[in-house]
C-alpha positions in Angstrom: -85.4 4.0 74.6 -85.2 1.4 77.4 -88.2 -0.9 77.8 -89.4 -3.5 80.2 -87.3 -6.7 80.1 -84.2 -5.0 78.8 -81.0 -5.8 80.6 -78.8 -2.9 81.6 -75.5 -2.3 83.5 -75.1 0.5 86.0 -72.2 2.6 84.9 -69.2 2.2 87.3 -69.3 5.8 88.6 -72.9 5.2 89.8 -72.5 1.7 91.3 -72.5 0.8 94.9 -70.4 -2.1 96.2 -71.6 -5.4 94.8 -73.8 -3.9 92.0 -71.6 -5.4 89.3 -72.5 -8.9 90.6 -76.1 -8.6 89.4 -77.8 -8.4 86.1 -80.2 -5.5 86.1 -83.6 -5.9 84.5 -85.7 -3.0 83.4 -89.1 -3.4 85.2 -90.7 -0.2 83.9 -90.4 1.5 80.6 -88.2 4.6 80.4 -90.2 7.7 81.2 -89.0 11.4 81.6 -85.4 10.4 81.4 -85.7 7.8 84.2 -85.9 4.0 84.3 -86.9 1.5 87.0 -84.6 -1.5 87.4 -84.3 -4.6 89.7 -81.4 -6.9 90.4 -81.4 -10.5 89.2 -80.7 -13.0 90.6 -81.8 -12.1 94.1 -83.4 -14.4 96.6 -86.2 -12.2 97.9 -90.0 -12.6 97.5 -90.4 -8.9 97.0 -87.7 -7.6 94.6 -86.2 -4.2 95.3 -86.8 -1.6 92.5 -84.4 1.3 91.9 -85.1 4.4 89.8 -82.1 5.7 87.9 -81.5 8.4 85.3 -81.0 6.8 81.9 -77.6 8.3 81.6 -76.5 6.2 84.7 -77.0 2.9 82.9 -76.1 1.3 79.6 -78.0 -1.2 77.6 -76.6 -4.7 77.6 -79.3 -6.5 75.7 -82.8 -5.6 74.4 -85.7 -7.7 75.6 -87.1 -10.3 73.1 -90.5 -9.5 71.7 -93.1 -12.0 72.6 -94.8 -13.4 69.5 
């Protein structure tokens, strides 16, 4: 299950041009087979959020737990 703070990669068949130039951060926990992600780094005050199906992304790294 993908959770907030995880880093994912959009699978090539679902990418738009330039998507591979970003790290994608999960900004909302996986729910109902979907996940909200945002690109990083991006120089905008309000970051765009995209909702994808979980089968359109793959996990790169799990978020560290705050202790």
